[in-house]
Structures are given as C-alpha cells and as structure tokens.
C-alpha positions in Angstrom: 46.8 -9.1 41.9 47.0 -9.9 38.2 46.9 -13.5 36.9 46.7 -15.2 33.4 43.3 -16.8 33.2 42.2 -20.1 31.7 38.4 -20.8 31.3 37.5 -24.4 32.1 35.0 -26.5 30.3 32.8 -28.7 32.2 35.1 -28.6 35.1 35.3 -26.8 38.5 38.2 -26.6 41.1 38.0 -25.6 44.9 40.8 -24.4 47.1 43.2 -27.3 48.4 42.0 -29.5 45.6 44.5 -31.3 43.1 43.1 -31.7 39.6 44.5 -32.4 36.2 42.9 -31.4 32.8 43.9 -31.0 29.1 44.0 -27.7 27.4 44.3 -27.2 23.6 42.9 -23.7 22.9 45.4 -21.3 21.8 44.5 -18.5 24.4 44.7 -21.2 27.1 48.0 -22.5 26.1 49.3 -18.8 25.9 47.9 -18.1 29.4 49.7 -21.4 30.8 53.1 -20.4 29.1 52.7 -17.0 30.7 52.0 -18.4 34.2 55.1 -20.6 33.9 57.2 -17.6 33.1 56.0 -15.6 36.0 55.3 -17.6 39.2 53.4 -20.7 38.0 50.0 -19.2 39.3 46.9 -19.0 37.2 43.3 -18.0 37.7 40.8 -20.8 36.7 37.0 -20.1 36.1 34.3 -22.3 34.6 32.6 -21.5 31.4 28.9 -21.3 31.6 28.4 -23.2 28.4 31.1 -25.8 27.8 30.2 -25.8 24.0 31.6 -22.3 23.5 34.8 -22.5 21.7 35.8 -18.8 21.7 34.7 -17.5 25.0 34.5 -13.8 26.0 34.3 -12.2 29.5 30.6 -12.9 29.5 30.9 -16.6 28.8 32.5 -17.6 32.2 31.8 -17.1 35.7 33.8 -14.4 37.7 34.1 -16.3 40.9 36.9 -19.0 40.6 40.0 -20.4 42.1 43.6 -19.2 42.0 45.7 -22.4 41.4 49.3 -23.3 41.2 50.6 -25.3 38.2 52.5 -28.4 39.7 53.1 -30.2 36.4 52.5 -29.9 32.7 53.0 -32.6 30.0 52.9 -32.1 26.2 50.5 -34.7 24.4 50.5 -35.5 20.7 48.3 -33.1 18.7 49.2 -29.8 20.3 47.4 -30.6 23.7 48.9 -30.1 27.0 47.9 -31.9 30.3 48.3 -29.8 33.4 48.2 -30.7 37.1 47.2 -28.0 39.4 46.4 -27.4 43.0 43.8 -24.9 44.3 45.2 -22.2 46.5 42.4 -19.7 47.2 39.0 -18.5 45.9 39.2 -15.3 43.9 36.9 -12.9 42.0 37.7 -11.0 38.9 37.8 -7.3 39.5 38.7 -6.3 36.0 39.6 -8.0 32.7 43.0 -6.6 31.7 43.3 -8.1 28.3 41.8 -11.0 26.2 44.4 -11.3 23.6 46.8 -13.2 23.1 45.5 -14.7 26.4 43.1 -13.7 29.1 44.4 -11.7 31.9 42.5 -10.4 34.8 42.9 -8.6 38.2 41.7 -10.9 40.9 40.5 -10.1 44.5 41.8 -13.1 46.6 40.6 -11.9 49.9 36.9 -12.8 49.5 36.4 -15.6 51.9 34.6 -14.7 55.2 35.1 -16.0 58.6 32.3 -17.3 60.8 30.7 -14.7 63.0 31.0 -15.6 66.7 27.1 -15.9 67.1 27.2 -18.5 64.2 29.8 -20.9 65.7 27.2 -23.3 67.1 25.3 -23.3 63.9 28.4 -24.1 62.0 29.2 -26.9 64.2 25.7 -28.4 63.8 26.0 -28.0 60.0 29.5 -29.7 60.1 27.9 -32.8 61.8 24.9 -32.8 59.6 27.1 -32.5 56.5 29.6 -35.2 57.6 26.6 -37.5 58.4 25.2 -37.0 55.1 28.5 -37.4 53.4 29.0 -40.8 55.2 25.7 -41.9 53.8 26.5 -40.6 50.3 29.8 -42.4 50.4 28.2 -45.7 51.4 25.8 -45.5 48.5 28.4 -44.3 46.0 30.4 -47.1 44.5 32.9 -44.5 43.1 33.7 -42.9 46.3 36.5 -45.0 48.2 35.9 -45.5 52.0 39.2 -43.9 52.8 37.9 -40.6 51.6 35.4 -40.1 54.3 38.1 -40.7 57.0 40.3 -38.0 55.4 37.5 -35.5 54.9 36.3 -36.1 58.5 39.6 -34.8 59.9 39.1 -31.3 58.5 38.2 -28.9 61.4 37.1 -25.7 59.5 33.6 -25.6 58.1 34.5 -23.8 54.8 37.5 -26.1 53.9 35.3 -29.1 54.9 32.5 -28.0 52.4 35.1 -27.5 49.7 36.5 -31.0 50.3 33.3 -32.8 50.2 32.1 -30.8 47.1 35.3 -31.8 45.5 34.6 -35.6 45.9 31.0 -35.4 44.6 29.9 -35.7 41.1 28.2 -32.4 40.7 27.3 -30.2 37.6 29.3 -27.0 36.9 26.2 -24.9 38.1 26.2 -26.8 41.5 29.8 -26.4 41.9 29.7 -22.8 41.1 27.0 -22.4 43.8 29.4 -23.8 46.4 32.3 -21.5 45.1 30.1 -18.5 45.3 29.1 -19.3 48.9 31.7 -17.0 50.7 30.5 -17.5 54.4 31.3 -21.1 55.8 27.8 -21.6 57.2 26.2 -20.7 53.8 28.7 -23.0 52.0 27.9 -26.0 54.4 24.2 -25.5 54.0 24.7 -25.5 50.2 26.8 -28.7 50.3 24.3 -30.4 52.7 21.4 -29.6 50.4 23.2 -31.1 47.4 24.1 -34.2 49.5 20.5 -34.8 50.4 19.3 -34.5 47.0 22.2 -36.6 45.5 21.3 -39.4 48.3 17.7 -39.3 47.2 18.5 -39.8 43.5 21.0 -42.5 44.3 18.4 -44.2 46.4 16.0 -44.1 43.5 18.7 -45.5 41.1 19.5 -48.3 43.4 15.7 -49.2 43.6 15.6 -49.3 39.9 18.7 -51.1 39.4 17.5 -53.7 42.0 14.2 -54.2 40.0 16.1 -54.4 36.8 18.3 -57.1 38.2 15.3 -59.1 39.6 13.6 -58.8 36.2 16.7 -59.9 34.4 17.2 -62.8 36.7 13.5 -63.9 36.0 14.0 -63.6 32.3 17.3 -65.4 32.6 15.5 -68.1 34.4 12.7 -68.3 31.8 15.3 -68.3 29.0 17.2 -71.3 30.5 13.9 -73.2 31.0 12.8 -72.6 27.5 16.0 -73.4 26.1 15.8 -76.7 28.0 12.3 -77.4 26.6 13.4 -76.5 23.1 16.4 -79.1 23.5 13.9 -81.9 24.7 11.4 -81.0 21.9 14.4 -81.2 19.4 15.2 -84.7 20.8 11.6 -85.7 20.5 11.6 -84.5 16.7 9.6 -81.3 17.3 10.7 -78.1 15.5 8.9 -75.4 17.2 9.6 -71.6 16.6 6.8 -70.6 18.8 8.9 -68.0 20.7 9.8 -66.3 17.5 6.1 -66.2 16.4 5.0 -64.8 19.9 7.5 -62.0 19.4 6.2 -61.3 16.0 2.6 -61.4 17.2 3.3 -58.9 20.0 5.0 -56.6 17.4 1.8 -56.8 15.2 -0.4 -56.0 18.2 1.6 -52.8 19.0 1.4 -51.8 15.2 -2.3 -52.5 14.9 -3.1 -50.4 18.1 -5.8 -52.8 19.1 -8.5 -52.0 21.7 -7.6 -53.1 25.3 -10.3 -55.9 25.4 -9.0 -57.4 22.1 -5.3 -57.3 23.3 -6.4 -59.0 26.5 -8.2 -61.7 24.5 -5.2 -62.3 22.3 -2.7 -62.4 25.3 -4.9 -65.0 26.8 -4.8 -67.1 23.8 -1.2 -66.8 23.4 -0.6 -67.7 26.9 -2.8 -70.8 26.3 -0.8 -71.7 23.2 2.4 -71.3 25.0 1.5 -73.8 27.7 0.1 -76.4 25.1 1.8 -79.3 23.5 2.7 -77.9 20.0 1.4 -80.9 18.2 -2.0 -81.0 19.6 -5.0 -80.1 17.5 -6.1 -77.4 19.8 -2.8 -75.5 19.3 -3.4 -75.3 15.5 -7.0 -74.0 16.1 -5.5 -71.1 18.5 -2.6 -70.3 16.1 -5.1 -69.9 13.2 -7.4 -67.8 15.5 -4.6 -65.5 16.5 -3.3 -65.1 12.9 -6.8 -64.4 11.7 -7.4 -61.6 14.2 -4.0 -60.1 13.5 -4.7 -60.1 9.6 -7.8 -58.0 9.9 -7.5 -54.3 8.9 -8.5 -53.0 12.4 -7.2 -49.5 11.7 -6.5 -49.4 8.0 -8.7 -47.2 5.9 -8.6 -46.3 2.3 -7.9 -42.8 1.4 -11.4 -41.8 0.4 -12.1 -38.9 -2.0 -15.4 -37.9 -3.2 -15.5 -35.6 -6.3 -19.0 -35.3 -7.5 -18.0 -34.1 -10.9 -15.5 -36.9 -11.3 -18.0 -39.4 -9.9 -20.6 -38.2 -12.5 -17.9 -38.5 -15.2 -17.1 -42.1 -14.2 -20.7 -43.2 -14.1 -21.4 -41.7 -17.6 -18.2 -43.4 -18.9 -19.3 -46.8 -17.7 -23.0 -46.7 -18.2 -25.5 -45.2 -20.9 -28.8 -43.9 -19.8 -30.0 -44.8 -16.2 -30.2 -41.3 -15.5 -32.5 -41.5 -12.4 -30.2 -44.2 -10.9 -27.2 -42.0 -11.5 -28.8 -39.0 -10.0 -29.8 -41.0 -6.8 -26.2 -42.3 -6.6 -24.7 -38.8 -6.8 -27.1 -37.5 -4.2 -26.1 -40.4 -1.8 -22.4 -39.6 -2.4 -23.1 -35.8 -1.8 -24.6 -36.6 1.7 -21.6 -39.0 2.5 -19.2 -36.1 1.6 -21.0 -33.4 3.7 -21.6 -35.6 6.7 -18.2 -37.6 6.5 -20.1 -40.7 7.6 -22.3 -43.4 6.1 -25.6 -43.3 7.9 -29.1 -43.9 6.5 -30.5 -46.6 4.5 -28.5 -49.1 2.4 -28.8 -48.8 -1.4 -30.7 -51.6 -3.1 -30.4 -51.6 -6.8 -33.5 -53.6 -8.3 -33.9 -54.6 -11.8 -34.0 -57.3 -14.5 -30.8 -59.3 -15.2 -28.1 -57.7 -17.4 -29.1 -54.1 -16.6 -25.8 -53.1 -15.0 -26.5 -53.3 -11.3 -23.2 -55.0 -10.4 -21.2 -52.6 -12.7 -22.9 -49.5 -11.1 -21.6 -50.7 -7.7 -18.0 -51.1 -9.2 -18.3 -47.6 -10.6 -19.3 -46.1 -7.3 -16.2 -47.8 -5.8 -13.9 -46.4 -8.4 -15.6 -42.9 -8.0 -15.0 -42.9 -4.2 -11.5 -44.5 -4.2 -12.7 -47.5 -2.2 -11.8 -51.0 -2.5 -14.5 -53.2 -4.2 -15.7 -56.5 -2.4 -18.5 -58.6 -3.8 -20.3 -61.4 -2.0 -23.1 -63.4 -4.0 -25.9 -64.4 -1.8 -27.5 -66.7 -4.4 -28.3 -70.1 -2.9 -26.8 -69.2 0.6 -28.9 -71.0 3.2 -26.5 -71.2 6.1 -26.4 -68.4 8.7 -22.8 -69.3 9.3 -21.9 -68.0 6.0 -22.7 -64.5 7.2 -21.7 -64.9 10.9 -19.1 -67.6 10.7 -18.8 -70.8 12.9 -17.8 -71.1 16.6 -14.5 -72.3 17.2 -15.9 -75.4 18.9 -16.5 -76.8 15.4 -13.8 -78.7 13.5 -12.6 -76.5 10.5 -14.3 -73.4 11.9 -13.6 -70.2 9.8 -14.9 -66.5 10.0 -18.1 -65.7 8.0 -17.7 -64.4 4.4 -18.4 -60.8 5.5 -15.2 -60.8 7.8 -13.2 -62.9 5.3 -14.0 -60.4 2.5 -13.1 -57.5 4.7 -9.9 -59.1 5.5 -9.1 -59.7 1.7 -9.8 -56.2 1.0 -7.2 -55.1 3.4 -9.1 -52.0 4.5 -12.0 -51.1 7.0 -14.0 -49.0 4.5 -14.4 -50.9 1.3 -17.6 -50.9 -0.9 -19.3 -54.1 0.0 -21.7 -55.4 -2.8 -24.2 -58.1 -1.6 -25.3 -59.5 -4.9 -28.6 -61.3 -5.5 -30.0 -60.6 -2.2 -33.4 -61.8 -3.2 -31.9 -65.4 -3.7 -31.4 -65.8 -0.1 -32.8 -69.1 1.4 -33.3 -70.6 4.8 -33.4 -74.1 6.3 -32.6 -75.9 9.5 -29.2 -74.3 9.7 -30.5 -71.0 10.2 -31.9 -67.9 8.4 -29.0 -65.9 6.7 -31.5 -63.0 6.0 -31.8 -62.5 9.7 -28.0 -62.5 10.2 -27.7 -59.9 7.5 -29.9 -57.4 9.6 -27.2 -56.6 11.9 -24.6 -56.2 9.1 -26.7 -53.8 7.2 -28.1 -51.7 10.1 -26.0 -48.7 10.7 -27.0 -48.6 14.4 -25.8 -52.0 15.1 -22.9 -52.9 12.7 -20.2 -50.8 14.4 -20.1 -53.7 16.9 -20.6 -56.6 14.6 -19.5 -59.8 16.2 -18.5 -62.8 14.0 -19.1 -66.1 15.9 -15.4 -67.1 15.1 -13.8 -64.0 16.2 -15.8 -63.6 19.5 -14.8 -59.9 19.5 -16.7 -56.9 17.9 -15.4 -55.5 14.5 -16.6 -52.2 13.4 -18.5 -52.2 10.0 -19.8 -48.7 10.1 -17.2 -47.4 7.7 -18.2 -49.9 5.1 -20.4 -48.7 2.2 -23.0 -51.4 1.6 -24.9 -51.9 -1.6 -27.4 -54.7 -2.6 -28.8 -55.9 -5.8 -31.9 -57.9 -6.5 -34.0 -58.9 -9.6 -37.2 -58.8 -7.6 -38.5 -57.4 -4.1 -41.0 -60.0 -3.6 -38.7 -62.6 -2.0 -36.7 -60.2 0.2 -37.9 -60.5 3.9 -39.6 -57.4 5.2 -37.3 -56.5 8.1 -34.3 -56.7 5.5 -36.1 -54.7 3.0 -36.8 -52.1 5.5 -33.2 -51.4 6.1 -32.7 -50.6 2.3 -33.5 -47.9 0.0 -34.8 -49.3 -3.3 -33.6 -47.8 -6.6 -35.1 -49.3 -9.6 -32.9 -50.1 -12.6 -35.4 -50.6 -15.2 -34.8 -52.2 -18.6 -33.1 -50.5 -21.5 -35.2 -49.2 -24.5 -34.2 -50.3 -28.0 -32.7 -46.9 -28.6 -30.6 -47.3 -25.3 -29.5 -50.7 -26.3 -28.4 -49.4 -29.6 -26.3 -46.7 -28.1 -24.8 -49.1 -25.4 -23.9 -51.5 -28.4 -22.2 -48.8 -30.4 -20.3 -47.1 -27.5 -19.4 -50.0 -25.2 -20.2 -53.4 -26.4 -18.7 -53.4 -29.9 -15.5 -51.6 -29.0 -15.1 -53.8 -26.0 -15.5 -57.0 -27.8 -13.6 -55.9 -30.9 -10.5 -55.4 -28.5 -11.0 -58.5 -26.6 -10.9 -60.5 -29.8 -7.8 -58.8 -31.1 -9.5 -57.0 -33.9 -8.9 -53.2 -34.9 -11.8 -50.9 -34.8 -11.6 -50.7 -38.7 -11.9 -54.5 -39.1 -15.4 -54.9 -37.5 -18.4 -52.5 -38.0 -22.0 -52.9 -37.8 -24.9 -50.7 -39.2 -27.5 -49.3 -36.9 -30.2 -51.2 -38.8 -28.2 -54.4 -38.2 -27.7 -53.6 -34.4 -31.5 -53.0 -34.2 -32.4 -56.3 -35.8 -30.0 -58.1 -33.5 -31.7 -56.5 -30.5 -35.3 -57.3 -31.7 -34.8 -60.7 -33.4 -31.9 -62.5 -31.7 -32.3 -61.3 -28.1 -35.3 -60.9 -25.8 -34.1 -59.2 -22.5 -34.3 -56.1 -20.4 -30.6 -55.8 -20.0 -27.8 -56.3 -22.5 -26.1 -59.5 -21.4 -27.3 -61.7 -24.3 -26.8 -58.6 -26.7 -23.1 -58.7 -25.6 -22.9 -62.4 -26.1 -24.4 -62.3 -29.7 -22.0 -59.3 -30.6 -19.1 -61.5 -29.3 -20.3 -64.3 -31.5 -20.4 -62.1 -34.4 -16.9 -60.7 -33.8 -15.5 -64.2 -33.7 -17.0 -65.2 -36.9 -15.5 -62.0 -38.5 -12.2 -62.7 -36.9 -12.2 -66.2 -38.5 -12.9 -64.6 -41.9 -10.1 -62.1 -41.4 -7.7 -65.0 -40.7 -8.8 -67.5 -43.2 -9.9 -65.2 -46.1 -7.4 -62.4 -45.5 -10.2 -59.8 -45.7 -9.1 -56.4 -44.2 -12.4 -55.6 -42.6 -16.1 -56.5 -42.4 -19.2 -54.5 -42.2 -22.2 -56.3 -40.8 -25.5 -55.3 -42.3 -29.1 -56.6 -41.7 -28.9 -59.2 -44.4 -25.5 -60.6 -42.9 -27.1 -61.5 -39.6 -29.0 -64.7 -40.9 -25.7 -65.8 -42.6 -23.6 -65.4 -39.4 -26.1 -66.2 -36.7 -28.8 -68.4 -38.3 -32.6 -67.6 -38.6 -34.3 -65.2 -36.4 -35.0 -66.7 -32.9 -37.7 -64.3 -31.8 -40.6 -62.3 -33.4 -42.5 -59.4 -32.2 -46.1 -59.0 -32.6 -46.9 -56.3 -35.2 -50.5 -54.9 -35.5 -52.0 -55.8 -38.9 -55.2 -56.5 -40.6 -58.6 -55.0 -39.8 -60.3 -54.6 -36.4 -61.9 -57.8 -35.3 -64.5 -58.8 -32.8 -63.3 -60.2 -29.5 -59.6 -59.7 -30.2 -58.0 -57.0 -28.0 -54.3 -55.9 -27.6 -53.2 -56.2 -24.0 -49.9 -55.2 -22.4 -47.8 -57.4 -20.1 -44.6 -57.1 -17.9 -42.1 -59.8 -18.1 -38.5 -60.2 -16.5 -37.2 -59.4 -19.9 -39.2 -56.3 -20.5 -42.6 -55.5 -21.8 -44.6 -57.6 -24.3 -47.9 -57.4 -26.2 -50.7 -60.0 -25.7 -53.4 -60.5 -28.2 -56.3 -61.7 -26.1 -59.0 -63.7 -28.0 -62.5 -64.4 -26.9 -65.5 -66.3 -28.3 -68.9 -67.0 -27.1 -70.8 -70.2 -28.3 -74.1 -71.6 -27.2 -73.8 -73.6 -24.1 -74.6 -73.8 -20.5 -72.7 -70.7 -19.1 -69.1 -72.3 -18.9 -66.0 -70.1 -18.7 -63.0 -71.7 -20.2 -59.5 -70.1 -19.9 -56.5 -71.4 -21.9 -53.0 -70.2 -22.5 -51.4 -71.3 -19.1 -53.1 -68.4 -17.1 -52.3 -68.1 -13.5 -54.7 -68.0 -10.6 -54.8 -64.1 -10.4 -55.4 -63.8 -14.2 -58.3 -66.3 -14.0 -59.8 -64.4 -11.1 -59.6 -61.3 -13.2 -61.6 -63.0 -16.0 -64.3 -64.1 -13.5 -64.4 -60.6 -12.0 -65.1 -59.3 -15.6 -67.9 -61.7 -16.2 -69.7 -60.5 -12.9 -69.2 -57.0 -14.0 -70.6 -57.6 -17.5 -73.8 -59.3 -15.9 -74.3 -56.2 -13.7 -74.2 -53.8 -17.0 -75.6 -56.2 -19.7 -78.7 -54.2 -20.1 -76.8 -51.1 -20.8 -74.9 -52.5 -23.6 -77.7 -54.5 -25.1 -76.3 -57.8 -24.0 -78.7 -60.7 -23.4 -79.1 -60.8 -19.5 -79.1 -64.6 -19.6 -75.8 -64.9 -21.5 -74.1 -66.4 -18.5 -76.5 -69.4 -18.6 -76.9 -69.8 -22.5 -73.3 -69.2 -23.8 -70.0 -70.6 -23.1 -67.2 -67.9 -23.1 -63.8 -69.0 -24.1 -60.7 -66.7 -23.4 -57.5 -67.7 -25.0 -54.1 -65.9 -24.8 -51.6 -67.1 -27.5 -48.1 -68.4 -26.8 -49.8 -71.1 -24.7 -46.4 -72.5 -23.5 -45.6 -69.3 -21.6 -47.0 -69.1 -18.2 -48.9 -65.8 -17.5 -50.2 -64.2 -14.4 -51.2 -61.0 -12.8 -54.2 -58.6 -12.6 -53.1 -56.1 -15.1 -55.1 -57.9 -18.1 -58.5 -57.4 -16.2 -59.7 -54.6 -18.3 -58.3 -56.2 -21.5 -60.3 -59.3 -20.9 -63.4 -57.5 -19.9 -63.4 -55.3 -23.1 -62.7 -58.5 -25.2 -65.7 -60.2 -23.8 -68.0 -57.3 -24.1 -66.8 -56.9 -27.9 -67.7 -60.8 -28.3 -71.2 -60.5 -26.7 -72.0 -57.2 -28.5 -70.5 -58.2 -31.8 -68.7 -54.8 -32.0 -65.1 -55.0 -33.3 -62.1 -53.7 -31.3 -59.7 -51.2 -32.7 -56.4 -52.8 -33.7 -54.4 -49.7 -33.0 -55.4 -49.5 -29.4 -53.7 -51.4 -26.5 -54.6 -51.2 -22.8 -53.7 -52.4 -19.4 -55.2 -52.1 -15.9 -56.8 -54.2 -13.1 -60.7 -54.3 -13.1 -63.0 -54.3 -10.1 -66.5 -55.7 -9.7 -68.0 -52.2 -10.1 -65.9 -51.7 -13.3 -63.4 -49.4 -11.9 -59.8 -49.6 -13.4 -57.0 -49.8 -10.9 -53.3 -48.8 -11.4 -50.8 -51.5 -12.3 -46.9 -51.6 -12.6 -44.4 -51.8 -15.4 -45.8 -49.0 -17.4 -42.5 -48.0 -19.1 -41.9 -51.6 -20.3 -45.5 -52.1 -21.4 -45.6 -48.7 -23.4 -42.3 -49.6 -25.1 -43.7 -53.0 -26.1 -46.8 -51.3 -27.7 -44.6 -48.9 -29.4 -42.5 -51.6 -30.9 -45.7 -53.4 -32.0 -46.9 -50.3 -33.9 -49.7 -49.3 -31.5 -49.9 -45.6 -31.1 -52.9 -45.2 -28.6 -52.6 -46.7 -25.1 -55.2 -46.8 -22.5 -53.7 -46.5 -18.9 -55.4 -46.4 -15.5 -55.8 -42.9 -14.4 -53.6 -43.2 -11.4 -50.7 -44.3 -13.6 -50.4 -40.8 -14.9 -47.2 -40.3 -12.8 -45.5 -43.1 -14.7 -45.7 -41.5 -18.1 -42.8 -39.2 -17.2 -40.5 -42.3 -16.9 -41.1 -43.1 -20.6 -38.3 -42.0 -23.0 -39.2 -38.6 -24.6 -38.8 -40.0 -28.2 -41.3 -42.6 -27.6 -43.6 -40.3 -25.6 -43.9 -37.9 -28.4 -45.2 -40.6 -30.9 -47.8 -42.1 -28.4 -51.3 -40.9 -27.5 -52.0 -41.8 -23.9 -55.6 -42.1 -22.7 -56.3 -42.1 -19.0 -59.3 -44.2 -18.0 -61.0 -44.5 -14.7 -63.5 -47.3 -15.6 -64.4 -49.9 -18.2 -66.9 -47.6 -20.0 -64.2 -45.1 -20.9 -62.2 -47.9 -22.1 -65.1 -49.2 -24.3 -65.6 -45.7 -25.6 -61.9 -45.6 -26.9 -61.4 -49.1 -28.0 -64.7 -50.3 -29.7 -65.1 -49.4 -33.3 -67.9 -46.7 -33.4 
C-alpha cells in the first residue's frame, strides 16, 4: 500500500506506541497534509544521520512503522506538533516520489509468527526479558513503577519486546535493531541484550554517583570545619588566606610538572603548614621554603642558538686581539652545537686584571642567547655560600648558586664564577670543595642544596671561571677546568683598543660628540707608557675618562667646539708622568746586565748590577730579593767556582772577595728563578772585568752545572725588552715554542738567540 512518508530525526516509533514530535521541514509538512487528506495514515522511518537536513532515499532506514495521526497542532514559527500511534511494522518496497513529499509503497505484512518448535524458547525469553526489565525499572529513576505492571500483562513476545524497547532510552541504531528483528524470539533476544547492557551501564553510573556524593559530603564537611576555623581565627585577630595560597601552590605545581619525589616533599610540607598555627615561627619557615622551591625554573630553558659566524662577529665586536682565546671559545661552542650538551672541562680564563676575562664571558652569553649570571668568589670563606644553610638554622637561605639560577629564571644560563683563585677556607668549611660538585658534569645533574633538600639539575648550565693566578686554585678544582690564558695586551693592541672601544665609549658616556674629543696616536702611546702600568686596559680606560671630563669642562666653560689631545697636552691635563720605562743608553759596562722579569702588570726590564771588592767571601743581595732569587744567586756562585779556571778567574775569589748583587727599584719585591742566568753572567763579567753588551737582554733559570732551564712569561718579557730598545734576547732553548705567541710586528724586529748553558750566554753577551 502507498503512504506519505516522514523521515524522523533522532527518534524511533514502535507498533502500538503513542508518540508526539515536531516537524518543520517542508517535505514533512506536505506529507502530513497529504496523509490528513487521505486516511490519516503515514509511514515513519528514522534518519541514519539526524544532522542531514535534506535527506534522500539512502539517508533513512527502509524498515519503519505505519502510524495513524491522532492529533496535530500548529506552533509559532511554521512548526507542527503531531501525536501519532504506531499501527504496524512496514518495509519500503519502492519509493514512488520524493517531491513535493516522500511517498513510498510499503509492505505491512513483514512480521513473522513464532514457529511451533520455538514456543518454549519464546516463553523463556519472555521471562528473562521481564526479569531484566524489572531490574532496569528499579534502577532507572525515569521509569515509573506502574510501567512494569502494564508491560507484564502483554502476552505476545513480539509486542512485549516492542513495548519494553519503547520505554527504554536507546539510540536510534539500537531501536532500529529491534524494529528489524521480525521474528519474536529474535526481537526478545535483541531487547534482552540491550537491557543487560543498560543495567550494567546504570550500575556503573550509580557507583560513580555514590562515590561522587561521598566525596562531596567529605568536601562539604571539610568546608564547614574550615569556615568555622576561619571564623574563630577572625575573632582572635588572625587574617589567614592559607587556603587560597594552597590552591595557588597546587596550580603552580601542576604548571611546573615537577618530579614525583619533589611533589611528594611539597605536599608533605603543605600538609604540615595546614595543621600549624599560622603565627608560629615554623609556619613562616615552611611558607618561605615552599615559595622558594616553586620559584625555581625547574623546566624553563632559554631558547639557545649557536651560530658560530655570529658568535665570532660578537667576540670581534667586543674584544680586540685575544685571537687564541677567541679560537678556543669558538671550538668549545662548536662542540656544544654538535653534541647538544655541555660535557667536558669547564673553561677557566686566567690572566692579569683588566684583560677582559669577565667581558669575554658576557660575550659568550650574548652569542649563545643565554642569560648571564655572575658570582664573585673573592673572599668567600663559608661553604654555605655555595651549598646554602640547612633549614634548622634561623634565617636559612639557599646557596648563591641556586639563588642566582632562580634570579636568572632559566635552567641553562651562562654562570660565571669570578675570581675563583680568591676563595678562602676557615672553620666554616671549604667552599672550593663545595664547588667540586657544582662544576663536575658527572655530578651536577643532581646538585643538592642544603636548604632545598631535593636535587636540582645544573647539567644544562654553561659554567665559566676566571682567575688572576693558578697558584692558589686547589688541585682537584683546577683538574675540573680547562685553562685558557688571557695574556696582557701589547702596546699596539692597547692603542687599537683605546681608539676603537675606550675613546668612543667614554665620549658617549660623558655626553660629548665624536668630533668634540680626539687623541693622536702618539698621545695614546704616551698615555699607555707613562700614565698607566698594567697588563690590561682598566687604568687606561680610567685615564681616558679623566681626559674626557677635563675636555668636557673646557667645552662647557670656554665654549670650544672640540679638542684634540696631543702628547704635549697630557702633562697639562693629567700632570707629570707617573711611570718611566728603562731605556738602554750609554756604553757597555762591567757587571751590569739587562734581565727580564714578569709582573702582574706585564713584563719589565731589570738592570742587575754586581761588584766585587776585597773581603772574606761574603755574598750580599739587595733590592728586596725573594728566597728563590737568592738561591739562584748562590747557585751561580757555586757554578762559577767550578769553571773559574776556564774563564781566568782566581780560584780563591770566593774567599778573598765580597760579591754584592743589587737589583734597582729596591722598594719593589722581586722573586723567581728566571734571573739565574742574568746574575751568573753579571758576576762572571765582574770577576773577569769584561763588559756586557748593553743591547742584549736575557732570562732563564740556571743549574749547578750551568744549564739554562725554561721559564714562563716569555711574551711579556720580550715586549718589555722591545719597549726598552733591546733587539737581541737570549732565551732558554726549550722556550722556542713560546716565540710564536709574540706579536708578529715585534718578532720581526727582534733577534732571538736560544741558549742551552751559561757558556752560550757569555758568548753572546760579553763584549769580545
């Protein structure tokens, strides 16, 4: 038979079931009107997807229900509410039309009767299904109790299954399974399966609901108790917002994604604080501890980028010279970039003051995109400065390492330990030993501060240390560091640094234009040589600032447009020359030898003078000579006694003559073995009466057998000789490797003679 057809969205209807629904689509309204014109019968089938607005024949199921329209009511907005009653199952045989409404030919005779051999199975399924529905109705709050009694009176299995399915909240797909089960046993079995599943789901829902209610009851109880406590504290004058703080702390813990052991530690401390009187001293300690741990950058890393070309450009921008240092730093950064981790020795920049060690570390931080953290170790004598204090002490705080990491706000900054050679130790502990764990890549991933009591990972930190001398750095600490020597600057390098960096910097700082302050190269050289004495450029920077201030005053008071400082202006602006440098002059003399020395401010020349007078064989040393230097003089005497006959020296000179060795600038302490060969040559010159060449300088340690051993500071010593006008330098044979470190422009003007013993030195130094 042919019926107008209405697709249902999200609904299903069974035979003998009364249902109301709203229709608003044009085709559905046309189909309803056509049904009312005919005999009020309409075919209802469910859509496969309820979101389809314009369905076709493939968008709805072909098994549905023939229903009779009992009532219709027009609602505002062109919507019609319809009340229908299911009459019989039906299956679409053919779609007759789909415009202006759906019409189809329906087969209504599709339901099957129970076979005689399945009667008992149907009865069993009826009982099972009724029992399951009774349990379902008991669990479901939305199913009235009367429904079970009305359903239980249905005798036929197929109708019973339809009635039960109609009272259950099932999906369209599940309802369709019931509709398409044409045989009563099959339909009962389908409904029974759905009932069992729904009962299981409802049981889980009830269990969850019970647990939630219990939790809510517990929370409600805690809430009331806390409110009462807050009211009592308010009456006593306490204003405690601890609950809000605890909530905030838990939010921070979730954001930080802390390891489980740290979360457990924090939870324990929070619970302790929650049970404690808010005004107690211990509560303040715990609160500070929690806030300190949550303030640390546990998982925050700076976005690191290493571009070697950019890093080289930055190092060249910030520093002139220091080629070996820059090369080693770039090699280090290349390894970090390739391995993606910082393993291996810590860089230790060693050199005189003012040579740019700290600023090199800043440049590395800038080149790698890391935060820069500096900690000065000068005068640090307490281990707690590194590791922190335990919380048992009043006023306990974390160590400066952890504090600096916290201030940096990132777990991978560049950390500079400045002046590591100035560390001390006393009864409070040895901070250099505490530094061992910090600087050891194998240990610092679990660095434990005494205050924190939980490990913090320092393995991502790039550590760099600086020192003026290696002598005072403890051996185990030095073993963890790779030393890069930052030697003093040559006069030429200082000239370029002053022109390219210091003068523009100080001019800008003091508010002058570039055109308002200028210095000639000769004036800069005189400023370097006669007003500063240092390896670095710190005093040079200070003197340039002094000059700029004086010129700035002239600009303001005298109204001059600019000033060019020449050599003659220095005495007017800065006063008389403060330092002098020995220049070789005059003729060669007996017993006067030019020696070379290393000082913390660079190299220097020493004119060692000797004299021999009749006496009883005394050796007199003057000029504040240290123990090592005095021992070198005595070694020289012993050697001369062993070769006296070879040089025509009276073999009893050590009994009949007093020898006096004097090193000028007596107020300046001097020590070290490197003047051994110089003093030996001076004494031989005095005892033989042969003059020593003025244009020859020498350095080297001497042994009892007259061998010359290597010494340090060759670069600085040769620069001092060059500055004094010396062009021939005698160096120990094993110091040949150090000649390459001397600037090329100086090297080209010097004549280096490598000596193995005193005889070779005498051959070059004594006037023939």
